[in-house]
C-alpha positions as a Markdown table, in Angstrom:
| # | Residue | x | y | z |
|---|---|---|---|---|
| 1 | Met | 132.2 | 130.2 | -97.7 |
| 2 | Asp | 128.9 | 131.3 | -99.4 |
| 3 | Tyr | 126.9 | 132.8 | -96.6 |
| 4 | Asn | 123.7 | 132.8 | -98.7 |
| 5 | Arg | 124.1 | 129.1 | -99.1 |
| 6 | Val | 124.3 | 128.6 | -95.3 |
| 7 | Ala | 121.1 | 130.9 | -94.8 |
| 8 | Leu | 119.1 | 128.8 | -97.4 |
| 9 | Phe | 120.3 | 125.6 | -95.5 |
| 10 | Ile | 119.0 | 127.2 | -92.3 |
| 11 | Ser | 115.7 | 128.1 | -93.8 |
| 12 | Val | 115.4 | 124.6 | -95.1 |
| 13 | Val | 116.1 | 122.9 | -91.8 |
| 14 | Glu | 113.4 | 125.2 | -90.2 |
| 15 | Ala | 111.0 | 124.7 | -92.7 |
| 16 | Gly | 111.2 | 120.8 | -92.6 |
| 17 | Ser | 111.4 | 120.3 | -96.1 |
| 18 | Leu | 112.4 | 121.6 | -99.5 |
| 19 | Ser | 109.2 | 122.2 | -100.8 |
| 20 | Glu | 107.7 | 124.1 | -97.6 |
| 21 | Ala | 111.4 | 126.2 | -97.6 |
| 22 | Ala | 111.1 | 127.0 | -101.4 |
| 23 | Arg | 107.3 | 128.1 | -100.6 |
| 24 | Arg | 108.3 | 130.7 | -97.9 |
| 25 | Leu | 111.4 | 132.0 | -99.8 |
| 26 | Asn | 109.4 | 132.5 | -103.0 |
| 27 | Val | 112.2 | 130.4 | -104.9 |
| 28 | Ala | 112.4 | 127.3 | -107.0 |
| 29 | Lys | 112.8 | 124.0 | -105.1 |
| 30 | Ser | 115.5 | 123.0 | -107.5 |
| 31 | Asn | 117.5 | 126.1 | -106.9 |
| 32 | Leu | 117.3 | 125.1 | -103.0 |
| 33 | Ser | 118.2 | 121.4 | -103.8 |
| 34 | Arg | 121.3 | 122.6 | -105.8 |
| 35 | Ser | 122.3 | 125.3 | -103.3 |
| 36 | Leu | 122.2 | 122.5 | -100.5 |
| 37 | Ser | 124.1 | 120.0 | -102.6 |
| 38 | Ser | 126.9 | 122.8 | -103.2 |
| 39 | Leu | 127.1 | 123.5 | -99.6 |
| 40 | Glu | 127.5 | 119.8 | -98.8 |
| 41 | Gln | 130.1 | 119.5 | -101.4 |
| 42 | Glu | 132.0 | 122.6 | -100.0 |
| 43 | Leu | 131.9 | 121.1 | -96.5 |
| 44 | Gly | 132.6 | 117.4 | -97.7 |
| 45 | Ile | 129.9 | 116.3 | -95.3 |
| 46 | Gln | 126.1 | 115.4 | -95.8 |
| 47 | Leu | 124.0 | 117.9 | -94.1 |
| 48 | Ile | 120.5 | 116.4 | -94.8 |
| 49 | Tyr | 119.2 | 113.1 | -95.9 |
| 50 | Arg | 116.9 | 113.5 | -98.4 |
| 51 | Asn | 114.8 | 111.3 | -100.9 |
| 52 | Thr | 111.4 | 111.3 | -102.7 |
| 53 | Arg | 109.8 | 110.0 | -99.4 |
| 54 | Asn | 112.0 | 111.2 | -96.5 |
| 55 | Phe | 113.8 | 114.3 | -95.2 |
| 56 | Arg | 115.8 | 114.9 | -92.1 |
| 57 | Pro | 119.0 | 116.7 | -91.0 |
| 58 | Thr | 121.9 | 114.5 | -90.4 |
| 59 | Glu | 123.7 | 114.4 | -87.2 |
| 60 | Ala | 126.5 | 116.8 | -88.7 |
| 61 | Gly | 123.8 | 119.0 | -90.3 |
| 62 | Leu | 122.1 | 119.4 | -86.9 |
| 63 | Asn | 125.6 | 120.5 | -85.3 |
| 64 | Phe | 126.1 | 122.9 | -88.2 |
| 65 | Tyr | 122.7 | 124.4 | -88.0 |
| 66 | Asn | 123.1 | 124.5 | -84.3 |
| 67 | Gln | 126.2 | 126.5 | -84.4 |
| 68 | Cys | 125.2 | 128.8 | -87.2 |
| 69 | Arg | 122.1 | 129.7 | -85.1 |
| 70 | Gly | 123.9 | 130.4 | -82.0 |
| 71 | Pro | 123.9 | 134.1 | -80.5 |
| 72 | Phe | 127.5 | 134.7 | -81.7 |
| 73 | Phe | 127.7 | 132.5 | -84.6 |
| 74 | Asp | 130.8 | 132.3 | -87.0 |
| 75 | Ile | 130.0 | 130.5 | -90.2 |
| 76 | Lys | 133.7 | 130.0 | -91.0 |
| 77 | Met | 134.2 | 128.6 | -87.3 |
| 78 | Ala | 131.2 | 126.4 | -87.8 |
| 79 | Ala | 132.4 | 125.2 | -91.5 |
| 80 | Glu | 135.9 | 124.5 | -89.8 |
| 81 | Ser | 134.3 | 122.5 | -87.1 |
| 82 | Met | 132.6 | 120.2 | -89.5 |
| 83 | Lys | 135.7 | 119.7 | -91.4 |
| 84 | Gln | 137.4 | 118.9 | -88.1 |
| 85 | Asn | 134.5 | 116.3 | -87.0 |
| 86 | Asp | 135.0 | 114.7 | -90.4 |
| 87 | Lys | 138.5 | 114.0 | -89.6 |
| 88 | Glu | 137.7 | 112.8 | -85.7 |
| 89 | Leu | 134.7 | 111.0 | -86.4 |
| 90 | Lys | 132.7 | 111.8 | -83.4 |
| 91 | Gly | 128.9 | 111.2 | -82.7 |
| 92 | Asn | 126.7 | 108.4 | -83.6 |
| 93 | Phe | 127.0 | 105.9 | -86.2 |
| 94 | Val | 124.1 | 103.4 | -86.8 |
| 95 | Ile | 124.5 | 100.2 | -88.9 |
| 96 | Thr | 122.0 | 97.4 | -89.6 |
| 97 | Ala | 121.9 | 94.0 | -90.9 |
| 98 | Ala | 119.7 | 90.9 | -90.9 |
| 99 | Val | 120.1 | 88.8 | -87.7 |
| 100 | Asp | 122.3 | 86.2 | -89.1 |
| 101 | Leu | 124.8 | 88.6 | -90.3 |
| 102 | Ala | 124.6 | 90.8 | -87.1 |
| 103 | His | 125.4 | 87.6 | -85.0 |
| 104 | Thr | 128.3 | 86.3 | -86.9 |
| 105 | Ile | 131.0 | 88.7 | -88.6 |
| 106 | Leu | 129.8 | 92.4 | -87.8 |
| 107 | Pro | 130.5 | 92.3 | -84.2 |
| 108 | Ser | 134.2 | 91.5 | -84.5 |
| 109 | Ile | 134.3 | 94.0 | -87.3 |
| 110 | Val | 132.5 | 97.1 | -85.1 |
| 111 | Ala | 134.7 | 96.1 | -82.1 |
| 112 | Asp | 138.0 | 96.8 | -84.1 |
| 113 | Phe | 136.3 | 99.7 | -85.9 |
| 114 | Ser | 135.5 | 101.5 | -82.7 |
| 115 | Lys | 139.1 | 100.9 | -81.3 |
| 116 | Ala | 140.3 | 102.7 | -84.2 |
| 117 | Tyr | 137.7 | 105.5 | -83.8 |
| 118 | Pro | 137.1 | 105.8 | -80.1 |
| 119 | Ser | 135.2 | 109.2 | -80.1 |
| 120 | Leu | 132.5 | 107.5 | -82.2 |
| 121 | Gln | 129.5 | 105.7 | -80.8 |
| 122 | Val | 128.6 | 102.6 | -82.8 |
| 123 | Glu | 125.2 | 101.2 | -82.8 |
| 124 | Ile | 124.4 | 97.6 | -84.5 |
| 125 | Arg | 120.8 | 96.9 | -85.3 |
| 126 | Ala | 119.7 | 93.4 | -86.0 |
| 127 | Glu | 116.5 | 93.5 | -87.9 |
| 128 | Asp | 115.2 | 90.7 | -90.3 |
| 129 | Arg | 112.6 | 93.4 | -92.0 |
| 130 | Phe | 113.0 | 96.1 | -94.4 |
| 131 | Val | 114.6 | 99.1 | -92.7 |
| 132 | Asn | 113.8 | 102.6 | -94.3 |
| 133 | Leu | 117.4 | 103.9 | -93.7 |
| 134 | Val | 116.3 | 107.8 | -93.9 |
| 135 | Lys | 113.4 | 107.4 | -91.8 |
| 136 | Glu | 114.8 | 105.4 | -89.2 |
| 137 | Gly | 118.2 | 107.2 | -88.9 |
| 138 | Val | 120.4 | 104.4 | -90.0 |
| 139 | Asp | 123.8 | 105.5 | -91.7 |
| 140 | Leu | 124.6 | 102.1 | -93.2 |
| 141 | Ala | 122.9 | 98.8 | -94.0 |
| 142 | Leu | 124.8 | 95.4 | -94.9 |
| 143 | Arg | 122.0 | 93.6 | -97.1 |
| 144 | Met | 121.6 | 90.4 | -98.9 |
| 145 | Gly | 119.7 | 89.8 | -102.0 |
| 146 | Thr | 118.9 | 92.0 | -105.2 |
| 147 | Leu | 118.8 | 95.7 | -104.4 |
| 148 | Ser | 115.6 | 97.7 | -105.5 |
| 149 | Asp | 115.5 | 101.0 | -103.9 |
| 150 | Ser | 117.1 | 103.5 | -106.3 |
| 151 | Asp | 117.5 | 106.2 | -103.4 |
| 152 | Leu | 120.5 | 104.3 | -101.9 |
| 153 | Lys | 124.2 | 104.2 | -102.9 |
| 154 | Ala | 125.7 | 100.6 | -102.8 |
| 155 | Thr | 129.0 | 98.7 | -103.1 |
| 156 | Lys | 129.0 | 95.1 | -103.7 |
| 157 | Ile | 131.0 | 92.9 | -100.9 |
| 158 | Ser | 130.4 | 89.5 | -102.1 |
| 159 | Asp | 128.3 | 86.7 | -102.9 |
| 160 | Ile | 126.6 | 84.1 | -100.6 |
| 161 | Ser | 124.9 | 80.7 | -101.4 |
| 162 | Leu | 122.6 | 78.4 | -99.4 |
| 163 | Ile | 123.6 | 74.8 | -98.8 |
| 164 | Leu | 122.2 | 71.7 | -97.5 |
| 165 | Val | 123.6 | 70.5 | -94.3 |
| 166 | Ser | 122.9 | 68.1 | -91.3 |
| 167 | Thr | 124.5 | 66.3 | -88.5 |
| 168 | Ala | 126.4 | 63.0 | -89.0 |
| 169 | Gln | 124.3 | 61.7 | -86.3 |
| 170 | Tyr | 121.0 | 62.4 | -88.1 |
| 171 | Leu | 122.5 | 61.1 | -91.3 |
| 172 | Asn | 123.8 | 57.7 | -89.9 |
| 173 | Ser | 120.5 | 56.9 | -88.4 |
| 174 | His | 118.3 | 57.7 | -91.7 |
| 175 | Pro | 118.4 | 56.5 | -95.3 |
| 176 | Arg | 121.5 | 57.4 | -97.3 |
| 177 | Ile | 120.7 | 60.4 | -99.7 |
| 178 | Arg | 122.3 | 59.9 | -103.2 |
| 179 | Thr | 119.7 | 62.1 | -105.2 |
| 180 | Leu | 117.7 | 65.1 | -104.5 |
| 181 | Glu | 114.6 | 63.0 | -104.9 |
| 182 | Gln | 115.7 | 61.2 | -101.7 |
| 183 | Leu | 115.4 | 64.4 | -99.8 |
| 184 | Lys | 111.9 | 63.9 | -99.5 |
| 185 | Glu | 112.3 | 61.0 | -97.3 |
| 186 | His | 113.9 | 63.1 | -94.5 |
| 187 | Thr | 112.9 | 65.9 | -92.3 |
| 188 | Tyr | 113.4 | 69.3 | -93.6 |
| 189 | Val | 114.3 | 72.4 | -91.3 |
| 190 | Ser | 113.3 | 75.6 | -93.1 |
| 191 | Phe | 114.4 | 79.1 | -92.0 |
| 192 | Asn | 111.9 | 80.9 | -94.5 |
| 193 | Arg | 108.6 | 79.9 | -95.7 |
| 194 | Arg | 109.8 | 80.9 | -99.1 |
| 195 | Phe | 111.8 | 77.5 | -98.9 |
| 196 | Asp | 109.1 | 75.6 | -97.2 |
| 197 | Lys | 107.5 | 74.3 | -100.4 |
| 198 | Asn | 109.8 | 74.3 | -103.1 |
| 199 | Ile | 113.6 | 75.0 | -103.3 |
| 200 | Thr | 115.8 | 75.5 | -106.4 |
| 201 | Leu | 119.3 | 74.1 | -106.3 |
| 202 | Ile | 122.1 | 74.5 | -109.0 |
| 203 | Lys | 124.4 | 71.2 | -109.4 |
| 204 | Arg | 128.1 | 71.9 | -109.7 |
| 205 | Gly | 128.4 | 72.7 | -113.4 |
| 206 | Gly | 125.3 | 74.9 | -114.1 |
| 207 | Ser | 122.1 | 72.6 | -114.3 |
| 208 | Ser | 119.1 | 73.7 | -112.2 |
| 209 | Tyr | 116.6 | 71.7 | -110.5 |
| 210 | Arg | 113.4 | 72.3 | -108.5 |
| 211 | Ile | 112.3 | 70.2 | -105.7 |
| 212 | Lys | 109.1 | 70.2 | -103.5 |
| 213 | Met | 109.8 | 70.1 | -99.9 |
| 214 | Ser | 107.6 | 69.9 | -96.8 |
| 215 | Ser | 108.9 | 71.3 | -93.6 |
| 216 | Gln | 108.0 | 69.8 | -90.0 |
| 217 | Leu | 110.1 | 72.5 | -88.3 |
| 218 | Ile | 110.3 | 76.2 | -89.5 |
| 219 | Ala | 112.1 | 79.2 | -87.8 |
| 220 | Asn | 111.9 | 82.7 | -88.7 |
| 221 | Asn | 115.7 | 83.1 | -89.1 |
| 222 | Pro | 118.6 | 80.8 | -90.3 |
| 223 | Ile | 120.3 | 80.7 | -86.8 |
| 224 | Ile | 117.6 | 79.2 | -85.2 |
| 225 | Ala | 117.1 | 76.8 | -88.0 |
| 226 | Lys | 120.9 | 75.9 | -87.7 |
| 227 | Thr | 120.3 | 75.2 | -83.8 |
| 228 | Leu | 117.7 | 72.8 | -84.7 |
| 229 | Thr | 119.8 | 71.1 | -87.2 |
| 230 | Leu | 122.4 | 70.8 | -84.6 |
| 231 | Leu | 120.2 | 69.3 | -82.4 |
| 232 | Gly | 119.8 | 66.3 | -85.0 |
| 233 | Lys | 116.3 | 67.4 | -86.1 |
| 234 | Gly | 116.9 | 67.0 | -89.8 |
| 235 | Ile | 118.3 | 68.6 | -93.1 |
| 236 | Ala | 118.4 | 72.4 | -93.5 |
| 237 | Leu | 119.3 | 74.9 | -96.4 |
| 238 | Leu | 121.2 | 77.4 | -94.9 |
| 239 | Pro | 123.6 | 80.4 | -95.9 |
| 240 | Asp | 127.2 | 79.0 | -96.2 |
| 241 | Phe | 128.9 | 81.6 | -94.0 |
| 242 | Ile | 126.7 | 80.9 | -91.0 |
| 243 | Cys | 127.7 | 77.3 | -91.3 |
| 244 | Tyr | 131.5 | 77.8 | -92.0 |
| 245 | Asp | 132.7 | 77.2 | -88.2 |
| 246 | Glu | 130.5 | 74.0 | -87.6 |
| 247 | Leu | 131.5 | 72.5 | -90.9 |
| 248 | Lys | 135.1 | 73.0 | -90.1 |
| 249 | Thr | 134.7 | 71.2 | -86.5 |
| 250 | Gly | 132.5 | 68.5 | -88.0 |
| 251 | Gln | 129.5 | 69.5 | -85.9 |
| 252 | Leu | 127.6 | 69.8 | -89.4 |
| 253 | Val | 128.4 | 68.0 | -92.8 |
| 254 | Arg | 127.3 | 68.9 | -96.2 |
| 255 | Val | 124.4 | 67.0 | -98.0 |
| 256 | Leu | 124.7 | 66.5 | -101.5 |
| 257 | Pro | 127.8 | 68.7 | -101.8 |
| 258 | Asp | 127.5 | 69.2 | -105.8 |
| 259 | Phe | 124.3 | 71.3 | -105.0 |
| 260 | Ala | 123.7 | 74.8 | -103.7 |
| 261 | Ser | 121.2 | 77.7 | -104.1 |
| 262 | Glu | 121.9 | 80.2 | -106.8 |
| 263 | Ala | 124.6 | 82.9 | -105.6 |
| 264 | Ser | 122.9 | 86.1 | -104.0 |
| 265 | Pro | 124.8 | 89.5 | -103.5 |
| 266 | Val | 125.8 | 91.1 | -100.5 |
| 267 | His | 126.0 | 95.0 | -100.6 |
| 268 | Phe | 126.7 | 98.0 | -98.2 |
| 269 | Val | 124.0 | 100.4 | -99.0 |
| 270 | Trp | 123.4 | 104.1 | -97.6 |
| 271 | Pro | 121.4 | 107.0 | -98.6 |
| 272 | Ala | 122.3 | 108.4 | -102.1 |
| 273 | Arg | 121.6 | 111.9 | -101.9 |
| 274 | Gly | 124.2 | 114.8 | -100.7 |
| 275 | Ala | 127.7 | 114.3 | -100.0 |
| 276 | Glu | 128.6 | 110.8 | -98.5 |
| 277 | Ser | 129.1 | 110.8 | -94.9 |
| 278 | Pro | 132.9 | 110.5 | -93.6 |
| 279 | Lys | 131.5 | 107.9 | -91.1 |
| 280 | Val | 130.1 | 105.6 | -93.9 |
| 281 | Arg | 132.9 | 106.0 | -96.1 |
| 282 | Ala | 135.5 | 105.2 | -93.0 |
| 283 | Phe | 133.3 | 102.3 | -91.8 |
| 284 | Val | 133.1 | 100.7 | -95.6 |
| 285 | Asp | 136.9 | 101.4 | -96.2 |
| 286 | Phe | 137.7 | 99.8 | -93.0 |
| 287 | Ser | 135.4 | 96.3 | -93.2 |
| 288 | Arg | 135.3 | 95.9 | -97.0 |
| 289 | Asp | 138.5 | 93.5 | -97.4 |
| 290 | Thr | 137.7 | 91.7 | -94.2 |
| 291 | Leu | 134.2 | 90.9 | -95.1 |
| 292 | Arg | 135.2 | 90.2 | -98.6 |
| 293 | Lys | 137.8 | 87.7 | -97.4 |
| 294 | Tyr | 135.1 | 86.1 | -94.7 |
| 295 | Phe | 132.7 | 85.4 | -97.3 |
| 296 | Ile | 135.3 | 83.8 | -99.6 |
| 297 | Thr | 136.4 | 81.6 | -96.9 |
| 298 | Ser | 132.7 | 80.7 | -95.9 |
| 299 | Ala | 131.9 | 79.7 | -99.4 |
| 300 | Ile | 132.8 | 75.9 | -99.0 |
| 301 | Asp | 133.3 | 74.1 | -102.3 |
């Protein structure tokens, strides 16, 4: 264990940023960053979340700092403690996902994960907004759509599509739908204003079609839109994975089943800088196959 690296780590935590620590110590910021990364690699644990906009110690980093700053601190003992925590996975683990994901598959996975790691407190945050993982203290996010933040690591889980659905009761009491144009004669339930005016659908085989729709009912998340659709209020374009159970039981039926939206990727993402968190690694490894099977099963042909 390099005591100098530990001393620099303590200085960085107390300074509140790499820049301020470099100024106080009169050393290059790049040297501090390399020293911190080397210490994290040696311990196998991320000590500080850091990117161009945010900086804060991780839970493990704070524990290591507190042990090293104790009146009778022993760096070797503190390092061994960190490695032991790596094996036992203690403390807090925060995962965030969009409301529809957080209400469907995520709870059962988290329940099984917490049973496997009983010393770990797991928190699910359902958010239909952009979450700054570092600033808000989130360890892992399950996100749909194209990724744009280069400060995040990611692993792809699967793809999802939006499909047209309704109830048999609604369809039996309204004009039959054979073409996309005939959709305009029906009540449209939207879960996003982006899909309120124009929607683009791809026909099986690859042809793309754009159709202008007008929503009578608009919800701010797909679960509410699905509930409105189940009440017989119209036709909705919804993520396939939230409709799987209702399609299987016949509560919902496909409308124009040869059409669906373009596939959108689903990723796990987490802060990129420093050593990978053992908690993140454990959860991703634990849940990846289950999630992939779930999304593949939900992708109704």
